[in-house]
C-alpha positions in Angstrom: -18.9 18.8 -0.8 -20.9 16.0 0.8 -23.7 14.2 -1.1 -26.5 15.8 1.0 -25.1 19.3 0.3 -25.0 18.7 -3.4 -28.5 17.3 -3.5 -29.7 20.4 -1.6 -28.0 22.6 -4.3 -29.7 20.6 -7.1 -33.1 20.8 -5.4 -32.9 24.5 -5.0 -32.0 25.0 -8.6 -34.8 22.8 -9.9 -37.3 24.5 -7.7 -36.0 27.9 -8.9 -36.7 27.0 -12.5 -33.3 26.2 -13.9 -33.9 24.4 -17.2 -30.5 22.9 -17.9 -28.0 21.3 -15.4 -24.8 19.5 -16.5 -24.0 16.8 -13.9 -20.6 15.2 -14.0 -20.1 11.8 -12.3 -18.5 8.4 -12.8 -21.0 6.8 -10.4 -24.1 6.4 -12.6 -25.9 3.9 -10.4 -25.5 5.7 -7.0 -26.4 9.1 -8.3 -29.3 7.9 -10.3 -30.7 6.4 -7.1 -30.1 9.7 -5.3 -31.8 11.8 -8.0 -34.7 9.4 -8.1 -35.2 9.9 -4.3 -34.9 13.7 -4.8 -37.6 13.6 -7.5 -39.9 11.9 -5.1 -39.2 14.4 -2.3 -40.0 17.4 -4.5 -42.9 15.6 -6.2 -41.5 15.7 -9.7 -41.8 13.0 -12.3 -38.5 11.4 -13.4 -37.8 10.2 -16.9 -34.4 8.7 -18.0 -33.0 8.6 -21.5 -30.2 6.7 -23.2 -29.4 6.3 -26.9 -30.0 2.6 -26.6 -33.4 2.6 -24.9 -34.8 6.0 -25.5 -37.1 7.7 -22.8 -38.1 5.5 -19.9 -40.9 5.3 -19.0 -42.3 6.0 -22.4 -45.6 7.9 -23.0 -48.6 5.7 -23.0 -49.8 4.8 -26.5 -46.6 6.0 -28.2 -45.3 4.0 -31.1 -41.7 2.9 -31.0 -39.1 4.8 -33.0 -35.4 4.5 -33.1 -33.9 6.7 -30.3 -32.0 9.8 -31.4 -30.9 13.1 -30.0 -33.3 15.2 -32.2 -36.2 12.9 -31.4 -35.5 13.2 -27.7 -35.8 17.0 -27.9 -39.1 16.8 -29.7 -40.5 14.3 -27.2 -39.7 16.5 -24.1 -42.7 18.8 -24.9 -45.0 15.8 -25.1 -44.5 15.0 -21.4 -46.6 16.7 -18.6 -45.3 19.7 -16.7 -43.0 19.4 -13.6 -40.8 16.6 -14.9 -37.1 15.9 -14.6 -35.3 14.3 -17.5 -32.1 12.4 -16.7 -30.3 12.3 -20.0 -27.2 10.0 -20.0 -24.1 10.5 -22.1 -25.5 13.3 -24.3 -22.1 15.1 -24.8 -21.3 13.6 -28.2 -24.5 15.1 -29.7 -23.7 18.7 -28.5 -21.2 19.0 -31.4 -24.1 18.8 -33.9 -25.2 22.4 -34.7 -28.8 21.2 -35.4 -29.1 19.5 -32.0 -27.5 22.5 -30.3 -29.9 24.9 -32.0 -32.9 22.7 -31.2 -31.9 22.6 -27.6 -31.6 26.3 -27.3 -35.0 26.7 -28.9 -36.4 24.3 -26.3 -35.1 26.2 -23.2 -38.1 28.7 -23.0 -40.6 25.8 -23.1 -38.7 24.0 -20.4 -38.8 27.0 -18.1 -42.5 27.6 -18.8 -43.5 24.0 -18.1 -41.2 23.8 -15.0 -39.1 21.0 -16.5 -35.4 20.5 -15.9 -33.0 18.7 -18.3 -30.2 16.9 -16.3 -27.4 16.1 -18.7 -25.7 13.3 -16.8 -22.3 11.5 -17.4 -18.6 11.2 -16.8 -17.8 14.0 -19.3 -18.8 17.6 -18.8 -18.4 19.7 -22.0 -20.6 22.7 -22.1 -20.8 24.4 -25.5 -20.1 28.1 -25.5 -23.7 28.7 -26.7 -25.1 27.2 -23.5 -22.7 28.8 -21.0 -25.2 31.4 -19.8 -28.3 29.1 -19.9 -26.8 26.2 -17.8 -25.1 25.3 -14.6 -22.3 22.8 -14.1 -22.3 20.6 -11.0 -19.6 18.0 -10.3 -21.2 15.3 -8.3 -18.8 14.2 -5.5 -17.5 10.8 -4.7 -19.1 9.2 -1.6 -18.2 10.8 1.7 -17.5 8.9 4.9 -21.2 8.8 5.8 -22.1 7.4 2.4 -19.4 4.7 2.6 -20.6 3.8 6.1 -23.9 2.5 4.6 -22.0 0.6 1.8 -19.7 -0.9 4.4 -22.5 -2.1 6.6 -24.2 -3.8 3.6 -20.9 -5.4 2.5 -20.1 -6.7 5.9 -23.6 -8.2 6.2 -23.1 -10.0 2.9 -19.7 -11.4 3.9 -21.1 -12.6 7.3 -24.1 -14.1 5.5 -21.9 -16.3 3.4 -19.1 -17.0 6.0 -20.1 -18.0 9.5 -16.4 -17.5 10.7 -16.1 -13.9 9.3 -14.0 -11.6 11.5 -15.4 -9.5 14.2 -14.6 -5.7 14.0 -14.6 -3.0 16.6 -15.5 0.7 15.9 -11.8 1.7 15.3 -11.2 -1.1 12.8 -14.4 -0.3 10.9 -13.3 3.4 10.8 -9.9 2.4 9.4 -11.5 0.1 6.8 -13.8 2.9 5.6 -11.1 5.6 5.5 -8.8 3.3 3.5 -11.2 3.3 0.5 -12.2 7.0 0.6 -11.6 8.4 -2.9 -13.1 5.3 -4.6 -16.6 5.1 -5.9 -19.1 3.2 -3.9 -19.0 0.2 -6.2 -15.1 0.2 -6.2 -15.2 0.4 -2.4 -17.6 -2.6 -2.1 -15.4 -4.7 -4.4 -12.2 -3.7 -2.5 -13.8 -4.7 0.8 -15.0 -8.0 -0.6 -11.5 -8.7 -2.0 -9.7 -7.8 1.2 -12.1 -9.3 3.9 -13.7 -12.3 2.4 -12.4 -15.5 3.9 -10.4 -13.8 6.7 -10.9 -14.4 10.4 -8.4 -11.8 11.6 -7.5 -8.2 10.7 -3.9 -7.3 10.0 -1.8 -4.8 8.0 -2.1 -6.8 4.8 -5.9 -6.0 4.7 -5.2 -2.3 4.7 -2.4 -2.6 2.2 -4.7 -4.4 -0.2 -7.4 -1.8 0.2 -5.0 1.1 -0.3 -3.5 -0.5 -3.4 -7.0 -0.1 -5.0 -6.3 3.6 -5.2 -3.3 3.2 -7.5 -5.5 3.8 -10.6 -6.5 7.2 -9.2 -2.9 8.4 -9.5 -2.0 6.5 -12.6 -3.4 9.2 -14.9 -0.9 11.8 -13.6 2.7 12.1 -14.5 3.3 14.3 -11.5 2.4 11.8 -8.7 4.1 8.5 -8.0 2.1 5.9 -6.1 4.0 3.7 -3.6 3.0 0.3 -2.3 3.1 0.1 1.6 5.9 -2.5 2.0 7.6 -0.9 5.1 6.2 -0.4 8.5 7.3 1.3 11.7 9.2 -1.8 12.9 11.5 -1.5 9.8 12.8 1.8 11.2 15.9 1.4 13.5 15.7 3.8 16.5 14.1 7.2 16.1 12.0 6.5 19.2 10.8 10.1 19.7 9.7 10.4 16.1 7.8 7.0 16.3 6.1 8.1 19.5 5.0 11.4 18.0 3.7 9.7 14.9 1.7 7.1 16.8 -0.1 9.9 18.7 -0.8 11.8 15.4 -2.3 8.6 14.0 -4.9 8.6 16.9 -6.0 12.1 15.7 -7.7 10.4 12.7 -9.9 8.2 14.9 -13.7 8.6 15.3 -13.1 9.5 19.0 -10.8 12.3 18.0 -13.4 13.6 15.5 -16.1 13.6 18.2 -13.9 15.7 20.5 -13.1 18.2 17.8 -9.4 17.3 17.6 -7.8 19.1 14.5 -6.3 17.0 11.7 -2.5 16.9 11.7 -0.9 18.8 8.8 2.4 17.0 8.5 6.1 17.0 9.4 9.4 18.1 8.0 12.3 15.7 8.4 15.7 17.3 8.3 18.9 15.3 8.6 21.9 13.5 7.4 21.6 11.5 4.2 20.8 7.8 4.5 19.5 8.0 8.1 15.9 6.9 7.4 13.9 10.0 6.4 12.5 8.4 3.2 11.8 5.1 5.0 10.0 7.1 7.7 7.8 8.7 5.1 6.8 5.3 3.7 6.3 3.8 7.2 4.1 6.8 8.1 1.6 5.9 5.4 1.3 2.4 6.6 0.9 3.5 10.2 -2.0 5.8 9.1 -3.4 3.2 6.6 -3.3 6.0 3.9 -2.0 5.7 0.3 1.4 7.2 -0.2 2.1 9.5 -3.2 5.4 11.1 -3.9 5.4 14.5 -5.6 8.3 15.5 -7.8 8.5 19.3 -7.6 10.8 19.5 -10.6 8.2 17.7 -12.8 5.8 20.6 -12.2 7.9 23.0 -14.1 6.6 23.8 -17.6 7.9 25.8 -20.5 4.8 27.9 -21.0 4.0 30.9 -18.8 1.6 29.8 -16.0 2.0 26.1 -16.8 3.9 25.3 -13.6 1.3 27.0 -11.4 -1.5 25.1 -13.3 0.4 21.8 -12.7 0.7 22.6 -9.0 -3.0 23.3 -8.7 -3.9 20.2 -10.7 -1.8 17.9 -8.7 -3.0 19.3 -5.3 -6.6 18.9 -6.5 -5.8 15.2 -7.4 -4.3 14.6 -4.0 -7.5 16.0 -2.4 -9.6 13.6 -4.5 -7.6 10.6 -3.2 -7.7 11.8 0.4 -7.1 10.5 3.0 -3.5 10.3 1.8 0.1 10.9 2.7 1.8 13.4 0.3 5.6 12.9 0.3 8.0 15.6 -0.9 11.4 14.1 -1.0 14.5 16.3 -0.8 12.4 19.4 -0.8 15.4 21.8 -0.7 16.2 20.6 -4.3 12.7 20.8 -5.5 12.2 24.4 -4.4 15.7 25.4 -5.3 15.8 29.0 -6.6 13.4 30.5 -4.0 16.2 32.3 -2.2 18.2 33.1 -5.3 21.7 32.0 -6.0 23.4 34.7 -4.0 24.1 36.9 -6.9 20.7 37.3 -8.6 17.0 37.5 -7.8 14.9 34.6 -6.7 13.1 32.5 -9.4 9.6 34.1 -9.8 8.0 30.9 -10.9 9.4 29.0 -7.9 8.2 31.7 -5.6 4.7 31.4 -6.9 4.8 27.6 -6.6 5.9 27.8 -3.0 3.2 30.4 -2.3 0.5 28.1 -3.8 1.7 25.1 -1.9 1.9 26.9 1.5 -1.5 28.5 1.0 -2.9 25.0 0.2 -1.3 23.5 3.3 -2.9 26.3 5.4 -6.4 25.9 4.0 -6.7 22.2 3.3 -9.6 20.6 5.3 -9.2 17.0 4.1 -7.2 14.3 5.9 -3.9 14.8 4.0 -0.6 14.3 5.9 2.4 16.0 4.3 5.9 14.5 4.9 8.7 16.6 3.5 12.4 15.5 3.8 15.5 17.6 3.4 19.2 17.0 3.6 20.2 20.7 4.1 18.7 24.0 5.1 20.6 26.3 2.7 18.0 26.4 0.0 14.9 25.9 2.1 12.4 28.9 2.0 12.2 30.5 5.5 8.4 30.6 5.3 8.4 26.9 5.1 10.3 26.5 8.3 8.0 28.8 10.3 6.0 27.1 13.0 2.4 26.4 11.9 3.3 25.3 8.4 4.2 21.8 9.6 3.2 20.3 12.9 6.8 19.5 13.8 10.4 19.8 12.4 12.5 16.7 13.3 16.2 16.4 13.0 17.3 12.9 12.1 21.0 12.4 13.1 23.4 9.6 12.6 22.3 6.6 14.6 23.7 6.0 18.1 25.0 2.6 19.4 21.6 1.1 20.2 20.1 2.3 16.9 23.1 0.9 14.9 22.6 -2.5 16.6 18.9 -2.3 15.9 19.4 -1.4 12.2 21.9 -4.2 11.7 19.5 -6.7 13.3 16.6 -5.4 11.0 18.6 -6.0 7.8 19.8 -9.4 8.9 16.2 -10.5 9.9 14.8 -9.1 6.7 17.0 -11.4 4.7 16.2 -14.4 7.0 19.3 -14.5 9.3 19.1 -15.0 13.0 20.8 -12.2 14.8 22.0 -14.3 17.8 24.5 -15.9 15.4 26.4 -12.7 15.2 28.2 -10.3 17.6 26.1 -7.2 16.7 27.3 -5.4 19.9 30.9 -5.5 18.6 30.0 -4.5 15.0 27.7 -1.6 16.2 30.6 -0.3 18.4 33.0 -0.4 15.5 30.5 1.3 13.1 30.3 4.6 15.0 29.5 7.4 12.5 27.8 5.1 10.0 24.4 6.0 8.6 21.5 3.5 8.4 22.0 3.1 4.6 25.7 2.4 5.2 24.9 -0.2 7.8 22.5 -1.9 5.4 25.3 -1.8 2.8 27.6 -3.6 5.2 25.1 -6.5 5.5 24.5 -6.6 1.7 28.2 -6.5 0.9 28.9 -9.3 3.4 26.1 -11.5 2.0 27.3 -11.1 -1.6 30.9 -11.7 -0.8 30.2 -14.7 1.4 28.0 -16.3 -1.3 30.6 -15.5 -4.0 33.3 -17.2 -2.0 31.1 -20.3 -1.4 30.8 -19.5 2.4 27.9 -18.9 4.8 27.6 -15.4 6.2 29.8 -15.0 9.3 31.0 -12.4 11.7 34.3 -12.1 9.8 32.4 -11.3 6.5 30.5 -8.5 8.3 33.7 -7.0 9.8 35.5 -7.2 6.4 32.6 -5.3 4.8 32.8 -2.7 7.6 36.5 -2.2 7.0 36.0 -1.5 3.3 33.2 1.0 3.8 34.0 4.7 4.2 31.1 6.5 5.9 29.6 9.8 4.8 30.4 11.3 8.2 34.1 11.1 7.1 33.8 12.4 3.6 31.3 15.2 4.5 32.3 15.9 8.1 32.1 19.7 7.8 28.6 19.8 6.3 27.2 17.4 8.9 28.7 19.4 11.7 27.1 22.6 10.3 23.8 20.9 9.9 23.9 19.7 13.5 24.7 23.2 14.8 21.8 24.7 12.8 19.3 22.1 14.1 20.4 22.3 17.7 17.8 24.9 18.8 15.5 24.8 15.8 14.4 21.2 15.5 13.1 18.4 17.7 15.4 15.4 17.8 14.0 12.2 16.3 16.0 10.2 18.9 16.0 10.5 22.7 18.9 12.6 23.7 19.7 12.7 27.4 22.7 12.1 29.7 21.3 8.7 30.8 21.2 7.6 27.1 24.7 8.8 26.6 26.0 7.0 29.6 24.2 3.8 28.6 25.7 4.1 25.1 29.2 4.6 26.5 28.7 1.5 28.7 27.6 -0.6 25.7 30.7 0.4 23.8 32.9 -1.4 26.3 33.9 -4.6 24.6 32.9 -7.4 27.0 32.4 -10.1 24.4 34.4 -13.3 24.6 34.9 -15.6 21.6 34.9 -19.4 22.3 38.2 -21.1 22.7 39.5 -22.7 19.5 39.6 -26.2 21.1 35.8 -25.9 22.0 34.8 -24.8 18.5 33.5 -27.5 16.1 32.3 -26.1 12.8 28.9 -27.2 11.6 28.4 -28.4 8.0 27.2 -25.6 5.6 23.5 -26.8 5.5 23.4 -26.7 9.4 25.0 -23.3 9.5 22.3 -22.0 7.2 19.5 -23.6 9.3 21.0 -22.4 12.5 21.1 -18.8 11.1 17.4 -19.0 10.2 17.9 -19.8 6.5 15.7 -22.9 6.8 14.8 -23.2 3.1 18.4 -22.8 2.0 19.4 -25.3 4.7 16.9 -27.9 3.5 18.1 -27.5 -0.1 21.8 -27.8 0.9 21.1 -30.9 3.0 19.3 -32.6 0.1 22.0 -31.5 -2.4 24.8 -32.9 0.0 23.1 -36.3 0.4 21.7 -36.5 -3.1 18.6 -38.5 -2.2 16.9 -37.9 1.1 14.0 -39.8 2.7 11.3 -37.7 4.5 12.1 -39.1 8.0 15.8 -38.3 7.5 14.9 -34.7 6.6 12.7 -34.5 9.7 15.5 -35.7 11.9 18.0 -33.3 10.4 15.9 -30.2 10.8 14.8 -31.1 14.4 17.4 -28.9 16.2 16.4 -25.8 14.2 12.6 -25.8 14.1 9.4 -27.7 15.1 9.3 -30.8 12.9 6.6 -33.1 14.3 2.8 -32.6 14.3 -0.5 -33.8 12.7 0.2 -32.6 9.2 1.0 -34.6 6.1 1.9 -34.1 2.4 -0.1 -35.4 -0.5 -0.1 -35.0 -4.3 -2.5 -32.1 -5.3 -3.6 -33.8 -8.6 -4.3 -37.0 -6.7 -5.1 -36.0 -3.1 -5.4 -39.6 -1.8 -1.7 -40.2 -2.7 0.1 -39.5 0.6 3.8 -38.9 0.6 4.5 -38.6 4.4 2.8 -37.7 7.6 3.4 -36.8 11.2 5.1 -33.5 10.4 4.6 -29.9 11.6 2.8 -27.3 9.6 5.8 -25.1 9.2 8.0 -27.9 7.8 5.2 -29.0 5.5 4.8 -25.5 4.2 8.6 -25.2 3.6 8.7 -28.4 1.6 5.6 -27.4 -0.5 7.1 -24.0 -1.3 10.5 -25.6 -2.3 8.8 -28.2 -4.6 6.5 -25.5 -6.1 9.5 -23.3 -6.9 11.3 -26.3 -8.3 14.2 -26.1 -5.9 13.7 -29.7 -4.9 11.7 -32.6 -6.5 9.8 -35.6 -5.2 10.9 -39.0 -6.6 9.1 -42.4 -6.0 11.5 -44.8 -4.3 11.7 -48.4 -3.1 9.8 -49.5 0.0 12.9 -51.4 1.3 14.7 -48.1 2.0 12.0 -47.2 4.5 12.0 -50.7 6.0 15.8 -50.3 6.6 15.1 -47.3 8.9 11.9 -49.1 10.3 9.7 -46.1 9.5 6.7 -45.8 7.3 3.0 -44.7 7.0 0.3 -47.1 8.0 -1.6 -47.1 4.7 -1.8 -49.4 1.6 1.2 -49.0 -0.6 1.2 -47.4 -4.0 4.2 -48.6 -5.9 4.2 -45.9 -8.7 2.4 -42.6 -9.3 -0.7 -42.8 -11.5 -3.0 -40.4 -13.3 -6.0 -42.4 -12.3 -7.8 -41.1 -9.3 -7.1 -43.2 -6.2 -10.4 -43.9 -4.4 -8.9 -44.1 -0.9 -5.8 -43.0 0.9 -2.6 -44.8 -0.1 1.1 -44.2 0.6 3.6 -43.6 -2.1 7.1 -44.2 -0.7 9.2 -41.3 -2.0 12.3 -39.3 -1.5 13.6 -35.8 -2.2 16.3 -34.8 -4.7 17.5 -31.6 -6.4 16.8 -32.9 -9.9 13.5 -33.8 -11.5 12.3 -37.4 -12.1 12.6 -38.4 -15.8 9.1 -40.0 -15.9 7.0 -38.7 -13.0 8.2 -35.2 -12.7 4.9 -33.6 -13.8 2.7 -35.9 -11.7 4.7 -35.0 -8.5 5.3 -31.3 -9.2 2.4 -30.0 -7.1 2.1 -31.2 -3.6 -0.1 -29.9 -0.8 -0.3 -29.9 3.0 -3.2 -31.9 4.6 -4.3 -32.9 8.1 -4.4 -36.6 8.7 -6.2 -38.6 11.4 -3.1 -40.8 12.0 0.0 -42.1 10.4 
């Protein structure tokens, strides 16, 4: 329920003469403000009580006495009629039989004097003796409209302290608000402050930060597993039809869709061959929607006691609703709901039937923005009612990747590990790997990387092809099952990948081997550090270059890296603990950042060196010379001639262990 609806309910009960309301909430400040405004609207006095301060405001002329539960119940009769008493954290005292009897004796007086006692706090324990004389009301977390106000105030604060704060359009504001739904107003404000302060652009990292704040909501449950949103749609190779479908469903959560009465999507069932990206798609979907991702383990719901499994299901679905908007992921659902169809010789499992019924009823009736992603590797144990149209918005079949998808997947896994794809013949490898799943293609890359490193070599085409030859794909070991699954899905599921004659013709053309390797006479192997840099492994290339030479001056490093990245610019490096101590200048920002990261991670070290070494190459920095590092603060900019090594300096290692990038006026 929304805040306004709950306030209307409380108002009507107060005006009808209800003497005792139990109000459960973790948002003391927000709901105290709401109840204070309600008291003004219905022209009732409002008095609050805590065990530390007693009744506030106190009666005029009353002498101070130590607050206690019994004293509170005596004092209530001393206040004028038509008052509301907001009593905080009273539940510990309801176990006292004297306090309980005193409260029951007081109820007729409260009714006669049109007073209402609001027992207010995060715990709602109603004693059996008060069941018939009271009403329980769970005060909801802020709805979208409530968070809208909080968001506007937070953004105003950020812009007041930061003139360069980012500008937001209506869609971005909507996503930022939805990302924190399920949090209290105070938690939402802190999350926005953390994610937005100091930023001048909005990217996926902002929403990932906001969604991570919801981790604590699921941490109290052993039945839900919270996932960080590390993967996005670009990490999925191929599946163009599925990606297009998902991007359109994401629009259904926009403010414009709500204005036009567009219904909320329910979810999708992904059926297909193992290792072809179903689980990855579930994780990427959550990031696309900017919703938290929670995985439900169906087997964990099962309890030994009668009715315990059904209770666990209701509990976990209620928790998911409290975190909404969210993506609920049911992985390998055919195993989780195994037993619904029986084992072929006996009756179906009654408990599992009830669990399926509860889940499907919930899916049909849910009104909150919860997107369900279910994955399955087979259809043999899936309940037929789950496959019926209307349960899920769409059933997708995820097949083994085609040529273009295989090439895309190989490129993704090489780029993810920092390798440039143009250094490899991916067309040839994708052609050879016909019948390989996405997981098997990743394993080819991983195996080749480990083998190359173990043999003291840089990753090459030969290593990839050797890994391909030693991998036996699932399509060979489980050919019959995959064939049966494809036949079943032919007319029952929508394909996740475009499937047309044109696509097939293009794939056939791509399979023709038109590549030509360079002649042996033309091929001149690069040194290992250069091979790494050329393949995009810039940090590894810098370390190997310094390790090979032993002691490298900054201009020598700049010159060596020039073919592989932008190296010159208006940036310089200085010692963080003594910022006026300049190490080198005239470098690009990317190169400076790489050197800083390598020094910080202790992969390379800065050493002071002789000025003559720089004179020999006729390069230097136009600043006064500092011959040796010092702990004393240098009042103006000086240059410390230095070099880079792979071992620390025996004396000055600590002084030169933290360096930073700075922009200089000249060098």
